[in-house]
C-alpha positions in Angstrom: -102.4 -82.2 -133.8 -99.5 -82.4 -136.2 -97.8 -85.8 -136.3 -94.0 -85.4 -136.1 -92.0 -86.6 -139.2 -90.4 -90.0 -138.7 -87.9 -91.6 -141.1 -89.8 -94.9 -140.7 -93.0 -93.4 -142.2 -91.3 -92.4 -145.5 -89.4 -95.7 -145.5 -92.6 -97.7 -145.2 -94.4 -95.6 -147.8 -91.6 -96.3 -150.4 -91.0 -99.9 -149.5 -87.5 -99.3 -148.2 -85.7 -101.9 -146.1 -84.2 -100.2 -143.0 -82.8 -103.4 -141.5 -79.3 -102.3 -142.4 -79.5 -99.0 -140.6 -82.0 -99.4 -137.8 -79.6 -101.0 -135.3 -77.2 -98.1 -135.5 -80.1 -95.6 -135.2 -81.4 -97.4 -132.1 -78.0 -97.5 -130.5 -77.6 -93.7 -131.0 -80.9 -93.1 -129.4 -80.0 -95.1 -126.3 -76.5 -93.5 -125.9 -76.4 -91.2 -122.8 -75.5 -87.6 -123.3 -71.9 -86.4 -122.7 -71.2 -85.0 -119.2 -69.6 -81.9 -120.7 -71.5 -80.8 -123.8 -69.3 -77.7 -124.3 -66.1 -79.8 -124.3 -67.6 -82.3 -126.7 -68.7 -79.5 -129.1 -65.2 -78.1 -129.0 -63.7 -81.4 -129.8 -65.8 -82.0 -133.0 -63.8 -81.9 -136.2 -64.1 -78.4 -137.7 -64.4 -79.8 -141.3 -67.7 -81.6 -140.4 -69.3 -78.4 -139.2 -68.0 -76.4 -142.1 -69.2 -79.0 -144.5 -72.8 -78.8 -143.2 -72.9 -75.0 -143.3 -71.2 -75.0 -146.7 -74.1 -77.0 -148.1 -76.7 -74.7 -146.8 -74.7 -71.8 -148.0 -75.0 -73.0 -151.6 -77.5 -71.1 -153.8 -81.0 -72.4 -153.5 -81.0 -73.5 -157.1 -78.0 -75.8 -156.5 -79.5 -77.3 -153.4 -82.8 -78.1 -155.3 -80.8 -79.8 -158.0 -79.1 -82.0 -155.4 -82.4 -82.8 -153.8 -83.7 -83.8 -157.2 -80.8 -86.2 -157.8 -81.3 -87.8 -154.4 -85.1 -87.9 -154.2 -86.3 -88.6 -157.8 -86.1 -92.3 -158.8 -83.7 -92.9 -161.7 -82.1 -96.0 -163.1 -80.4 -97.6 -166.1 -83.2 -98.3 -168.6 -81.4 -101.4 -169.8 -82.3 -103.1 -166.5 -86.0 -103.1 -167.4 -87.4 -100.6 -169.9 -91.0 -101.2 -168.7 -90.0 -99.6 -165.4 -89.2 -96.3 -167.1 -91.2 -93.1 -167.2 -91.8 -92.8 -171.0 -88.4 -92.9 -172.8 -86.5 -91.3 -169.9 -84.1 -92.7 -167.4 -86.6 -91.8 -164.6 -87.9 -94.9 -162.9 -91.5 -95.5 -161.7 -92.0 -95.8 -158.0 -93.7 -99.2 -158.1 -95.7 -99.4 -154.9 -95.9 -103.1 -154.6 -92.1 -103.6 -154.9 -89.9 -103.6 -151.8 -86.6 -101.8 -152.4 -83.7 -103.6 -150.7 -80.7 -101.3 -149.9 -78.7 -102.5 -153.0 -81.5 -101.6 -155.3 -82.5 -98.2 -154.0 -82.9 -95.5 -156.5 -83.7 -92.7 -154.0 -82.2 -91.6 -150.8 -84.9 -90.0 -148.6 -82.7 -90.2 -145.5 -81.5 -86.7 -146.4 -84.8 -85.4 -145.1 -83.6 -86.2 -141.6 -80.6 -84.1 -141.8 -82.2 -80.9 -140.5 -85.5 -79.0 -140.5 -84.4 -76.6 -143.3 -83.5 -79.4 -145.7 -86.7 -81.2 -144.9 -88.8 -78.2 -145.6 -86.9 -77.4 -148.8 -86.9 -81.0 -150.2 -90.0 -82.8 -149.0 -92.2 -81.6 -151.9 -89.7 -82.9 -154.5 -90.0 -86.5 -153.1 -93.7 -86.5 -153.8 -94.1 -84.2 -156.8 -91.1 -85.3 -158.7 -91.8 -89.0 -158.7 -94.4 -91.0 -160.7 -96.1 -93.6 -158.5 -97.2 -96.9 -160.2 -100.0 -99.1 -158.9 -102.1 -102.0 -160.1 -104.3 -102.4 -157.0 -106.2 -99.8 -155.0 -104.9 -101.1 -151.7 -101.3 -100.1 -152.8 -102.3 -96.5 -153.1 -104.4 -96.5 -150.0 -101.4 -97.8 -148.1 -99.2 -95.0 -149.4 -101.9 -92.3 -148.6 -102.2 -93.6 -145.0 -98.5 -93.7 -144.4 -97.6 -90.3 -145.7 -100.7 -88.5 -144.4 -103.2 -86.0 -146.0 -100.8 -83.0 -146.2 -98.3 -85.0 -148.3 -101.0 -86.6 -150.4 -101.7 -83.1 -151.7 -98.1 -83.0 -153.0 -98.6 -85.9 -155.3 -98.4 -84.9 -159.0 -98.2 -88.0 -161.2 -99.8 -91.5 -161.1 -99.4 -94.5 -163.4 -102.3 -97.0 -163.0 -102.9 -100.3 -164.6 -106.2 -102.0 -164.1 -106.0 -105.8 -164.7 -109.0 -107.3 -166.5 -110.0 -109.3 -163.5 -110.1 -106.3 -161.2 -113.2 -105.6 -159.0 -115.0 -102.4 -159.8 -115.9 -101.2 -156.2 -112.3 -100.8 -154.8 -111.3 -98.8 -157.9 -114.4 -96.5 -157.5 -113.5 -96.0 -153.9 -109.9 -95.1 -154.8 -110.8 -92.7 -157.6 -113.3 -91.0 -155.3 -110.6 -90.6 -152.6 -108.2 -89.2 -155.1 -110.7 -86.6 -156.3 -111.1 -85.3 -152.7 -107.6 -85.7 -151.2 -105.0 -85.7 -154.0 -105.9 -82.2 -155.1 -102.4 -81.6 -156.5 -102.6 -84.3 -159.2 -101.6 -83.0 -162.7 -100.7 -86.1 -164.7 -102.4 -89.6 -164.9 -101.4 -92.5 -167.1 -104.0 -95.2 -167.0 -104.3 -98.5 -168.8 -107.1 -101.1 -168.9 -106.3 -104.8 -169.4 -108.4 -107.3 -171.3 -108.0 -111.0 -171.9 -107.9 -111.3 -175.6 -106.6 -114.9 -176.0 -109.7 -115.9 -177.8 -112.0 -113.7 -180.0 -115.1 -114.4 -177.9 -113.4 -112.9 -174.9 -113.7 -109.4 -176.4 -117.4 -109.5 -177.1 -119.6 -107.0 -175.3 -120.6 -108.3 -171.9 -117.7 -110.7 -171.5 -116.0 -110.6 -168.1 -112.6 -110.8 -169.9 -113.2 -107.3 -171.3 -112.3 -105.9 -167.9 -113.3 -102.4 -166.8 -112.3 -100.4 -169.9 -115.9 -100.0 -171.0 -117.4 -99.5 -167.6 -119.3 -96.2 -167.4 -119.1 -96.0 -163.6 -115.3 -96.2 -163.7 -114.9 -93.4 -166.3 -117.3 -91.2 -164.4 -115.3 -91.6 -161.2 -112.1 -90.9 -163.1 -113.5 -87.7 -164.6 -114.2 -86.3 -161.1 -110.5 -85.8 -160.5 -110.2 -82.1 -161.3 -107.1 -80.0 -161.9 -105.4 -82.5 -164.2 -103.3 -81.2 -167.1 -102.6 -84.4 -168.9 -104.3 -87.8 -169.1 -102.8 -90.7 -171.0 -105.0 -93.7 -171.6 -104.0 -97.0 -173.1 -105.0 -100.6 -173.3 -108.6 -101.5 -174.0 -111.2 -98.8 -173.5 -114.5 -97.6 -175.0 -114.4 -95.3 -178.0 -116.1 -92.2 -176.4 -113.7 -92.1 -173.4 -111.1 -89.7 -174.8 -113.5 -87.0 -175.8 -115.5 -87.5 -172.6 -112.5 -87.1 -170.4 -111.4 -84.0 -172.3 -114.8 -82.4 -171.9 -115.2 -83.2 -168.2 -111.7 -82.5 -166.9 -110.3 -79.9 -169.3 -107.1 -81.9 -169.5 -105.2 -82.8 -172.6 -105.9 -86.4 -173.4 -103.6 -88.7 -175.2 -105.3 -91.9 -176.3 -103.0 -94.8 -177.2 -104.6 -97.4 -179.5 -104.2 -100.5 -177.4 -101.0 -101.0 -175.6 -98.0 -100.1 -177.7 -94.7 -101.7 -176.9 -91.7 -99.5 -177.5 -88.6 -100.7 -179.3 -85.3 -100.1 -177.5 -82.1 -98.9 -179.2 -80.2 -102.1 -178.5 -83.0 -104.5 -179.6 -81.8 -107.0 -182.2 -83.6 -107.8 -185.4 -85.5 -110.8 -183.9 -86.7 -108.6 -181.0 -87.8 -105.9 -183.3 -89.8 -108.3 -185.4 -91.5 -109.8 -182.4 -92.4 -106.3 -181.0 -93.8 -105.3 -184.4 -96.0 -108.4 -184.6 -97.1 -107.9 -181.0 -98.1 -104.3 -181.7 -100.0 -105.3 -184.8 -101.9 -108.0 -183.0 -102.7 -105.6 -180.1 -104.0 -103.0 -182.5 -106.4 -105.6 -184.1 -107.7 -106.6 -180.6 -108.1 -103.0 -179.7 -110.3 -102.2 -182.7 -112.4 -105.3 -182.1 -112.8 -104.2 -178.4 -114.1 -100.8 -179.4 -116.7 -102.2 -181.9 -120.2 -101.4 -180.5 -119.0 -99.1 -177.8 -119.9 -95.9 -179.7 -123.3 -95.8 -177.9 -121.9 -95.8 -174.4 -122.8 -92.5 -172.7 -121.3 -92.0 -169.2 
């Protein structure tokens, strides 16, 4: 049985706060119908009706552009460059962050306007955005709230695996994605490691995280249909070639975790970023030492 679309489902999935609008919605639901529907319809302002029909009369290409502007998360990169998708003004949909009304970067309420708009625009909401997560439960919550049909519309994920993460929940998630998120095309994935002291990067140390775990990389390679995989952070040396062979995707392997300089950075910031990148590169090379023999 098909579950009817509810605004609350999408709001919960994207962490929207509906407290500012829910009271007005509830009051509208409880309002009794007019005694004379025909007279009420005749009394409606003609410009409201014409505005609605004028929008649907627009060429489909124009409507799709409008949906894209409303449903794809964008922001001013100066607010926080780390929230951006690459070097663009598109903003990651960070699943653990609640978006209060004043900070919203999307307006999915348009999907409630009418059935035609919903059918035309719903795929843009899920295929046009990049969803960021650092814990499997964040993704499982989204998948539960939007349902299996919409999970298939997901195209891009950005995942960060902290060095202290447990293996089993990530294996469970990757297995679920391989079976349910069949529309995935792009994955960016980074592995963290605690590199404060040199001994933390030695083989077998817990502080190395999951970047050299063969069970993790096998589970990741089960996700088929991918076009691009971007890996970064601390990972084993054979992983890029293994992923390319198993998935057929183009694999971009970043050496460590590179911090991008912004246009408005001053000289002091630029020097700090350069030194940080240099140190990260040294840690990355030390991490990969001895991983050549790992065979997934």
